[in-house]
C-alpha positions as CSV (number, residue, x, y, z in Angstrom):
1,M,7.0,-15.1,-17.8
2,N,8.8,-11.6,-19.2
3,K,6.3,-11.7,-21.5
4,I,3.4,-12.1,-19.2
5,I,4.6,-9.2,-17.3
6,K,5.0,-7.0,-20.3
7,Y,2.1,-7.3,-21.6
8,V,-0.1,-7.0,-18.1
9,I,1.9,-3.7,-17.9
10,T,1.3,-2.4,-21.3
11,D,-2.2,-3.5,-20.6
12,I,-2.8,-1.6,-17.5
13,L,-0.8,1.4,-18.7
14,R,-3.1,1.9,-21.1
15,N,-6.5,1.6,-18.7
16,R,-8.2,5.0,-18.5
17,I,-8.5,4.2,-15.3
18,V,-5.1,4.2,-13.9
19,L,-4.4,7.5,-16.5
20,A,-6.9,9.2,-14.7
21,Y,-5.6,8.1,-11.6
22,M,-2.1,9.1,-12.6
23,L,-3.3,12.3,-14.4
24,C,-5.0,12.9,-10.5
25,L,-2.4,12.2,-8.4
26,L,-0.3,14.9,-10.1
27,V,-2.7,17.3,-10.5
28,L,-3.1,17.6,-7.0
29,S,0.4,16.6,-5.5
30,F,1.4,19.9,-8.0
31,S,-1.6,21.8,-6.7
32,V,-0.6,21.1,-2.8
33,L,3.3,21.1,-3.0
34,S,3.0,24.2,-4.9
35,L,0.6,26.0,-3.2
36,E,1.6,26.0,0.3
37,D,4.8,28.4,1.0
38,N,5.5,26.0,3.9
39,I,6.7,22.5,2.3
40,T,6.1,20.9,5.4
41,K,2.3,21.3,5.7
42,G,2.1,20.4,1.9
43,L,3.7,17.0,2.8
44,L,1.6,16.5,5.3
45,S,-1.8,17.7,3.3
46,L,0.1,14.9,0.5
47,L,0.6,12.0,3.8
48,N,-4.0,11.7,3.3
49,I,-3.8,11.2,-0.1
50,I,-1.0,8.8,-0.3
51,L,-2.4,6.9,2.7
52,I,-5.9,6.7,2.1
53,I,-6.4,7.7,-1.8
54,V,-3.2,5.4,-3.2
55,P,-4.3,1.7,-1.0
56,L,-7.9,1.8,-1.9
57,I,-7.4,2.9,-5.8
58,S,-4.9,-0.1,-5.7
59,I,-7.0,-2.8,-3.7
60,I,-9.9,-2.0,-5.6
61,F,-8.4,-2.3,-9.3
62,S,-6.1,-4.9,-8.8
63,A,-9.2,-6.8,-7.5
64,I,-11.2,-6.2,-10.9
65,Y,-8.1,-6.8,-13.0
66,I,-7.6,-9.9,-11.9
67,Y,-12.0,-10.8,-11.8
68,N,-11.6,-9.1,-15.3
69,S,-8.9,-10.9,-16.7
70,A,-10.1,-14.4,-15.7
71,E,-10.7,-16.2,-19.2
72,F,-6.9,-14.6,-19.9
73,I,-5.7,-16.7,-17.1
74,E,-7.3,-19.8,-18.2
75,L,-5.6,-19.5,-21.5
76,L,-2.6,-18.9,-19.8
77,L,-3.5,-22.2,-17.7
78,S,-3.5,-24.7,-20.8
79,Q,-0.2,-23.3,-21.6
80,P,2.7,-25.1,-20.4
81,L,3.6,-22.9,-17.8
82,K,3.4,-23.3,-14.0
83,R,0.7,-21.8,-11.9
84,K,3.7,-20.2,-9.9
85,T,4.9,-18.4,-12.8
86,I,1.4,-17.3,-14.1
87,W,0.3,-15.7,-11.0
88,L,3.8,-13.9,-9.8
89,S,3.7,-12.8,-13.3
90,L,-0.1,-10.8,-13.0
91,F,1.3,-9.6,-9.5
92,I,4.9,-8.3,-11.0
93,G,2.7,-6.5,-13.8
94,L,0.3,-4.9,-11.3
95,A,2.6,-3.7,-9.2
96,A,5.2,-2.3,-11.6
97,S,2.2,-0.5,-13.4
98,L,0.4,1.0,-10.5
99,S,3.8,1.9,-9.8
100,I,4.7,3.6,-12.4
101,A,1.5,5.8,-12.0
102,F,2.3,6.3,-8.5
103,L,5.6,7.8,-9.5
104,I,4.8,9.9,-12.1
105,G,1.7,11.1,-10.1
106,T,3.3,11.7,-6.6
107,A,7.1,11.1,-6.5
108,L,7.6,13.6,-9.5
109,P,6.4,16.8,-7.7
110,I,7.9,15.7,-4.5
111,L,11.5,14.8,-5.6
112,I,10.5,18.8,-7.6
113,Y,9.3,20.7,-4.2
114,A,10.5,18.9,-1.7
115,F,13.4,16.8,-2.3
116,S,14.7,15.7,0.9
117,A,15.5,12.9,3.5
118,T,11.8,13.0,4.1
119,G,10.2,13.2,0.6
120,I,12.3,10.1,0.0
121,I,10.4,8.3,2.7
122,M,7.0,9.3,1.5
123,I,8.0,7.7,-1.9
124,I,9.2,4.8,-0.4
125,V,6.3,4.4,1.7
126,G,3.7,5.0,-0.8
127,L,5.3,2.2,-3.2
128,L,5.4,-0.2,-1.1
129,L,1.7,1.1,-0.3
130,T,1.0,0.6,-3.6
131,I,2.4,-3.0,-3.6
132,I,0.9,-4.6,-0.3
133,F,-2.4,-3.4,-1.0
134,I,-1.9,-5.0,-5.2
135,A,-0.9,-8.1,-2.5
136,I,-3.9,-8.2,-0.6
137,A,-6.3,-8.1,-3.7
138,M,-4.7,-10.2,-5.4
139,L,-5.1,-12.6,-2.4
140,A,-9.0,-11.6,-1.6
141,T,-9.9,-13.0,-4.6
142,L,-8.8,-16.1,-4.4
143,F,-11.0,-16.4,-1.4
144,A,-13.8,-15.0,-3.0
145,R,-15.1,-16.5,-6.7
146,D,-17.9,-14.3,-6.8
147,K,-17.0,-10.9,-8.5
148,A,-19.0,-8.4,-6.7
149,K,-18.1,-10.7,-3.0
150,G,-14.2,-10.4,-4.2
151,I,-14.6,-6.3,-4.9
152,G,-16.9,-6.5,-1.3
153,V,-14.0,-8.2,0.2
154,S,-11.7,-5.6,-0.5
155,I,-13.3,-2.7,0.1
156,L,-13.8,-3.8,3.9
157,L,-10.2,-5.0,3.9
158,W,-9.1,-0.9,3.0
159,L,-11.5,0.4,5.4
160,Y,-10.3,-1.8,8.2
161,F,-6.4,-0.8,7.9
162,S,-7.2,2.7,7.4
163,L,-10.5,3.3,9.8
164,L,-11.2,0.9,12.0
165,F,-7.9,-0.4,12.9
166,D,-7.1,3.0,14.5
167,G,-10.8,2.4,16.2
168,L,-10.1,-0.7,17.7
169,V,-6.5,0.7,19.5
170,L,-8.2,3.3,20.7
171,F,-10.6,0.9,21.8
172,L,-8.3,-1.0,23.7
173,L,-6.2,2.2,25.1
174,F,-9.4,3.1,26.3
175,Q,-10.1,0.0,28.0
176,F,-6.9,-1.0,29.8
177,S,-5.8,3.3,30.5
178,D,-5.1,2.1,33.9
179,Y,-1.7,0.1,32.3
180,P,1.3,1.2,30.0
181,L,0.5,0.1,26.5
182,E,2.6,2.6,25.0
183,K,5.4,-0.6,24.3
184,V,2.3,-2.5,23.3
185,M,1.7,0.2,20.9
186,V,4.6,-0.6,18.9
187,G,3.9,-4.2,18.9
188,L,0.3,-3.6,17.8
189,T,1.3,-0.9,14.8
190,A,3.1,-3.7,12.8
191,L,-0.3,-5.4,11.9
192,N,-1.3,-2.4,10.0
193,P,0.7,-1.3,6.8
194,I,-0.9,2.2,6.8
195,D,-0.4,3.0,10.3
196,L,3.1,2.3,9.9
197,G,3.8,3.7,6.7
198,R,2.2,7.4,9.1
199,I,4.7,6.7,12.0
200,L,7.3,6.9,9.5
201,I,6.7,9.7,8.0
202,L,6.0,12.1,11.1
203,L,9.3,10.7,12.8
204,K,11.0,12.0,10.0
205,M,9.4,15.0,10.0
206,D,9.9,16.0,13.7
207,V,6.4,16.2,15.1
208,S,6.6,12.8,17.0
209,A,6.1,15.9,19.7
210,L,2.5,16.6,19.2
211,M,1.6,13.0,19.8
212,G,2.3,13.1,23.7
213,Y,4.5,10.2,25.5
214,T,2.9,7.7,22.7
215,G,5.1,9.9,20.5
216,A,8.3,9.5,22.1
217,V,7.8,6.0,22.4
218,F,7.5,5.7,18.7
219,K,10.4,7.7,18.3
220,D,12.7,5.9,20.5
221,F,12.2,2.9,18.5
222,F,11.3,3.7,14.7
223,G,13.9,6.8,14.9
224,T,17.0,4.8,15.2
225,N,18.4,2.9,12.4
226,M,17.3,-0.6,13.9
227,G,14.1,0.6,14.1
228,L,14.3,1.9,10.4
229,S,15.2,-1.1,9.2
230,T,12.6,-3.4,11.2
231,S,9.8,-1.1,10.0
232,F,10.8,-2.0,6.2
233,L,11.3,-5.3,7.4
234,V,7.2,-5.5,8.2
235,M,6.4,-3.3,5.3
236,F,8.2,-5.9,2.6
237,L,6.2,-9.1,5.1
238,W,3.4,-7.5,4.4
239,I,4.3,-7.9,0.4
240,V,6.2,-10.9,0.9
241,I,3.4,-13.4,3.2
242,P,-0.1,-12.6,1.1
243,V,1.8,-13.4,-2.6
244,W,3.2,-16.8,-0.4
245,V,-0.6,-18.0,0.4
246,A,-1.6,-16.3,-2.7
247,V,1.0,-18.5,-4.7
248,K,0.0,-21.8,-2.7
249,K,-3.6,-21.2,-3.0
250,F,-3.6,-20.2,-6.5
251,D,-1.4,-23.2,-7.0
252,N,-4.4,-25.8,-5.8
253,K,-7.6,-23.9,-6.8
254,D,-9.9,-25.6,-9.1
255,L,-10.0,-22.9,-11.9
């Protein structure tokens, strides 16, 4: 297992796309944080990169890598290795590689220019979103044998979590505006890791007042130690559940 993980990490870190991704994050992060006099404004600008670009690259690159590694996976299956071991090794290798790219590209500038509780939360959320969307991408590839279809599904999933989900929630709020749905919103937030990460960071920046009464409800829950622990537990489940389902699916998949 360790040999497979080491090979995957080495292979990915030498990939030009990953190197370009890391360099772009590094340039953008240093530019945003160094040019802004107010660190909070710089972190808010960086927030959009973490919530949009990081999940997009993670899900698309992971899907493409799995499809391009089909022959390598078949070779591993011909060896006396458990399917579970192979799939988890690929997942750990992808997660470690893209996490390293994120840490160098974004975490390093944050630690230099904005070392604070907010900066640490932002780094943790970025790492979790990276791993979550890798898990989702790997699961999507098992349900679509065709490469083009699988990548298309991955992009649609990213669009759903980053854009469509918020639109659906706003539609529900508009349709049921006569009912008190603020507490329901807390539950709905758990269905989208990007929204969950956004709220955790914004509350840590203490800008929840801009969110009105709903922001006060979020702060009452997510602002407590229990709420913070529950939020990270939910994000952790967003990793565990897709990986568990993917392992079960891969065990029974006819390649």
